[in-house]
KOLLUMTI-37628 format. One record per residue (C-alpha): residue in one letter; y, z, x. Coordinates in steps of 0.5 Angstrom, whole numbers. Each point is the difference from the previous one (the first is absolute). Last residue first. Layout:
% KOLLUMTI-37628
residuo; y; z; x
A; Y; Z; X
...
//
This chain:
% KOLLUMTI-37628
residuo; y; z; x
K; 313; 231; 263
V; 5; 5; 2
V; 4; -4; 4
E; 6; 5; 3
M; 7; -3; 1
G; 4; 4; 5
A; 3; 7; -2
K; 7; 1; -2
G; -3; 2; -8
V; -5; -4; -3
L; -1; -8; 1
L; -8; 1; -2
S; -4; -6; 0
I; -6; -2; -4
E; -5; -6; 0
N; -5; -3; -5
Y; 3; 4; -6
Q; -3; 4; -5
K; -5; 4; 2
T; 5; 2; 6
C; 5; 1; -5
A; -3; 6; -3
D; 1; 4; 6
V; 7; 0; -1
N; 0; 3; -7
G; 6; 1; -5
V; 3; -6; 3
G; 7; -1; -2
N; 3; 5; 6
I; -3; -5; 5
D; 5; -5; -2
Q; -5; -7; 0
T; 0; -6; 3
I; -5; -6; -2
V; -3; -5; 5
K; -4; -6; -1
I; 0; -3; 7
G; 2; -8; 1
A; 4; 1; 7
A; 6; 0; -4
R; -2; 6; -5
K; -2; 4; 6
E; 7; -1; 3
K; 3; 2; -7
A; -4; 6; 0
L; 2; 2; 7
E; 8; -1; -2
F; -1; 4; -7
A; -4; 6; 4
E; 6; 0; 5
K; 5; 0; -6
R; -4; 6; -3
R; 0; 4; 6
D; 4; 6; -2
G; -2; 0; -7
S; -7; 1; 2
F; -5; -6; 0
L; -7; -2; -2
I; -2; -7; 2
C; -6; -3; -3
H; -4; -6; 2
I; -3; -4; -5
D; -7; -3; 1
K; -4; 5; -5
T; -1; -4; -7
K; -7; 1; -1
E; -4; -6; -2
I; -3; -1; -6
E; -8; 0; 1
G; -4; -5; -5
L; 1; -7; 1
A; -3; -2; -7
E; 5; 5; -3
L; 6; -3; 3
L; -3; -7; -2
H; 0; 2; -7
D; 7; 3; 0
M; 2; -7; 3
R; -3; -4; -5
I; -1; -7; 3
A; 3; -7; -3
F; -3; -7; 0
G; 2; -7; 0
T; -1; -7; -3
A; 4; -5; -3
G; 0; -7; -2
T; 5; -4; -4
S; 4; -2; -6
K; 7; 3; -1
G; 4; 2; -6
F; 0; 8; 1
K; -7; 0; -5
E; -3; -5; 4
L; 0; 4; 6
L; -5; 4; -3
L; -5; -5; -1
D; -3; -1; 8
Y; -2; 7; 0
R; -5; 1; 6
G; -2; 7; 2
G; 1; 7; 3
S; -2; 7; 0
G; 1; 6; 4
I; -3; 7; 1
P; -5; -1; -5
F; -1; 7; -4
G; -5; 5; 2
V; 2; 1; 7
G; -5; 4; 5
E; -2; -7; 4
A; 5; -5; -1
Y; 0; -6; -6
V; 4; -7; 0
E; 0; -4; -6
Y; 0; -7; -1
L; 2; -6; -4
I; -1; -8; 0
G; 2; -4; -6
T; 5; 1; -6
Y; 3; 8; 1
Y; 6; 1; -5
S; -4; 5; -4
M; 0; 6; 5
H; -5; 4; -3
S; -5; -3; 5
V; -7; -3; 0
L; -6; 0; 5
T; -6; -2; -2
L; -1; -5; 5
D; 0; 4; 6
L; 0; -3; 7
K; 0; 5; 5
V; 5; 0; 6
R; 1; 5; 6
G; -5; -4; 4
T; 2; -7; -2
E; 7; 1; 4
K; -1; -5; 6
Y; 6; -4; -2
D; -5; -6; 0
V; -5; 4; -4
L; 6; 2; -5
I; 2; -8; -1
E; -8; -1; -2
W; 0; 5; -5
L; 6; -3; -3
Q; -3; -6; 0
K; -6; 2; -4
L; 5; 5; -4
E; 3; -7; -2
D; -6; -4; -2
I; -2; 6; -4
A; 6; -1; -4
S; -2; -7; -1
K; -6; 1; -2
G; 3; 4; -6
K; 4; -5; -2
N; -6; -5; 0
D; -4; 4; -5
E; -7; 2; 1
I; 0; 7; 4
L; -6; 4; 3
D; -3; -5; 5
Y; 7; 0; 3
A; 1; 7; 0
F; -6; 1; 4
N; 2; -5; 5
I; 7; 4; 1
V; -4; 7; 0
E; -3; -2; 7
E; 6; 0; 3
G; 0; 8; 0
G; -1; 5; -6
R; 2; 0; -7
L; -2; -4; -6
K; -6; 4; -2
L; 4; 2; -7
F; 0; -8; -2
Q; -8; 1; 0
H; 1; 5; -6
L; 5; -6; -4
R; -5; -5; 2
Q; -6; 4; -3
K; 4; 1; -7
D; 1; -8; 1
I; -7; -1; 0
S; -2; 5; -5
S; 4; -4; -5
L; 7; 4; -2
S; 2; 4; -6
L; 2; 6; 5
K; -3; 7; -1
D; -3; -1; 8
V; 6; -2; 3
H; 4; 6; -3
Q; -6; 4; 3
R; 1; -3; 7
Y; 8; 0; 0
G; -1; 8; -2
V; -4; 1; 6
Y; 4; -4; 5
N; 6; 4; -2
K; 5; -2; 6
E; 6; 1; -5
Y; 2; -8; 2
L; -7; -2; -1
Y; -1; 3; -7
K; 7; -3; -2
T; -3; -7; 1
L; -5; 1; -5
A; 5; 1; -6
D; 5; -5; 3
A; -6; -5; 0
R; -1; 1; -8
E; 7; -1; -1
K; 1; -6; 4
T; -6; -3; -4
G; -6; -4; 1
L; -4; 5; 4
I; -4; -4; 5
Q; 5; -5; 3
L; 6; 5; -2
F; -4; 5; 5
F; -1; -5; 5
T; 7; -3; 0
K; 3; 7; 0
V; -4; 3; 5
F; 1; -7; 5
G; 7; 0; -1
I; 1; 7; 2
H; -3; -1; 7
G; -3; 6; 4
I; 1; 3; 7
S; -1; 7; 2
L; 3; 3; 6
Q; -3; 5; 5
F; 3; 6; 3
N; -2; 5; 6
E; 5; -1; 5
L; 7; 1; -2
G; 6; 1; 5
A; 5; -3; -3
E; 0; -6; 4
K; -7; 0; -2
L; 2; 0; -7
S; 5; -6; 2
S; -5; -4; 2
I; -5; 0; -5
M; 6; -1; -5
L; 2; -6; 4
A; -7; -3; 0
I; 0; 0; -7
G; 7; -3; -1
E; -2; -5; 5
G; -6; -2; -4
D; 3; -1; -6
A; 5; -4; 3
S; -5; -4; 3
I; -3; -1; -7
T; 6; -5; -2
K; 5; 1; -5
D; 6; 1; 5
G; 7; 1; -3
I; 0; 8; 0
Y; -4; 5; 5
E; 2; 7; -3
V; -1; 6; 5
G; -1; 7; -1
I; 2; 7; 1
Q; 0; 5; -6
E; 3; 7; -1
F; -1; 4; -6
E; 3; 2; -7
A; -4; 2; -6
P; -5; 4; 5
R; -7; 1; -3
G; -3; 7; 0
G; -1; 0; -7
E; 6; 3; -3
R; 0; -4; -7
Q; 4; -6; -2
Q; 1; -3; 6
A; 7; -5; 1
R; -1; -5; 6
F; 5; -1; 5
V; 0; -4; 7
S; 3; 3; 7
A; 1; -6; 5
N; -2; -3; 6
Y; 0; -7; 0
A; -2; -7; 3
L; 2; -7; -1
R; -4; -7; 3
L; 3; -5; -4
P; -3; -7; 0
L; 4; -6; 1
Q; 3; -6; -4
E; 7; 3; 0
T; 4; 3; -5
L; -5; 6; -2
L; 4; 5; 2
K; 5; 2; -5
S; -2; 0; -7
A; -8; -1; 0
A; -1; 4; 6
V; 5; 6; -2
R; -4; 0; -7
A; -7; 0; 4
I; 3; 5; 4
P; 1; 5; -6
A; -7; -2; -3
T; -4; 2; 6
M; 4; 6; 1
D; -3; 4; -5
P; 2; 5; -6
R; 8; -1; 2
L; 3; 5; -4
V; 2; -3; -7
L; 6; -3; -3
T; 2; -1; -7
H; 7; -3; -2
G; 4; 4; -4
Q; 7; -2; 4
Q; 0; 7; 3
D; -7; 0; 3
L; -6; 2; -4
L; -6; 3; 3
K; -8; -1; 0
F; -5; 2; 5
L; -6; -4; -1
Q; -7; 2; -1
Q; 0; -1; -7
D; 1; -7; 1
L; -6; -1; 4
I; 1; -2; 7
A; -1; -8; 1
S; 7; -1; 2
A; 4; -6; -4
T; 2; 4; -6
G; 4; 5; 5
V; 2; -5; 5
T; 4; -4; -5
E; 1; 3; -7
Y; 0; 7; 3
Y; 5; -1; 4
E; 0; 3; 7
L; 1; 7; 4
T; -2; 2; 7
P; 3; -7; 2
T; -3; -4; 5
E; -1; 0; 8
I; -3; -5; 4
F; -4; 0; 7
Q; -2; -7; 3
Y; -7; -1; 2
G; -1; -4; 6
W; -7; 3; 2
K; 3; 4; 5
K; 5; 3; -6
I; -6; 3; -3
D; -2; 3; 6
K; 6; 4; 1
E; 0; 2; -7
M; -6; 3; 1
K; 1; 4; 6
R; 7; 2; -3
K; -4; 2; -7
I; -4; 5; 4
K; 5; 3; 3
N; 4; 1; -6
K; -6; 3; -3
T; -1; 5; 5
E; 7; 2; 0
Y; 0; 1; -8
T; -6; 4; 0
E; 3; 4; 5
P; 7; 1; -3
L; -3; 1; -7
T; -1; -6; -6
D; 2; 3; -7
R; -4; -3; -5
M; 1; -3; -7
G; -6; -1; -5
L; 3; 4; -6
P; 7; 2; 2
K; 1; 5; 5
E; 0; 8; -2
F; 4; 5; 5
M; 5; 2; -5
F; -3; -3; -6
L; -3; 6; -3
S; 6; 5; 3
S; 5; -4; -5
M; 6; -3; 3
//
């Protein structure tokens, strides 16, 4: 192997060292326990999926898909998200009764990066999919559960922004007339380039009233008062229906007592093209990216032959770890150092401690270069050397 690639990893891939791994697993266990309390059941899907099914149904751009061929010549992809695979499973195997499905997952997804910019090509998500319920109550449950699971993870300072992609699309089409012109303006919202948005609006061939409405659109961020402002701004009945849904959602979140962590942001859009209604993102202090997102995707299951409502969310574990900050040091391990004549005694002692739930390693003292260094690595050190009794160093 060339020395150039000896220690290199493919673009966007990351190693997870023991302390980070343990911290992440501890957080995931807490979140999984909370999600199960809400009645969600965890499932697993294959890492590899067919491009013609999950690959094309996913909202991830084609150039971000990892593709390969199987021995029969079929194009496969490493799953780029979990929503499309779960939609496939639900449509093919689970939607046999007229009951909503509450499914959850904890898995890695893969999205190719074209250049090194700190963005991972593989990252873990923990999330849920609520399939078979078109009511706004389902959206409210998803948001409340996301808040609950983040609290269980230990996150304190975070906030959700909630929007409605149907409102944005209807409002822009009503004023701009064509999908192409609406998409061009929506791009500025996705990039959160509000200066560019305003400049673009000023250059459009529109009446001064319509330009003013497009500028006022950027003010649709805040609390419950945003709802009435939006009613005044939109003229289309479909757009008003979207506002009605947000009003109902707000009332549901009042009943959950979670409006303190929520703000309405009708300028919110997503790169996930399958969203059809309410959508949301969660932000935390000190992290420049959303640590999680979710929304309604009522049309996705039609690609797998089923017509039903669905909503869900995903939390990025790498961004959540960054928000939580400190990585726990793994020092809750008991080390038993032994000499050759006391090896059997060391093994028996370790067996007893493991049976009591204690993490234990046994180490031949001749394999340790510096005994004193062990005190920095392990919670407790025991010496079984020579004919003397056991000495607890730490």
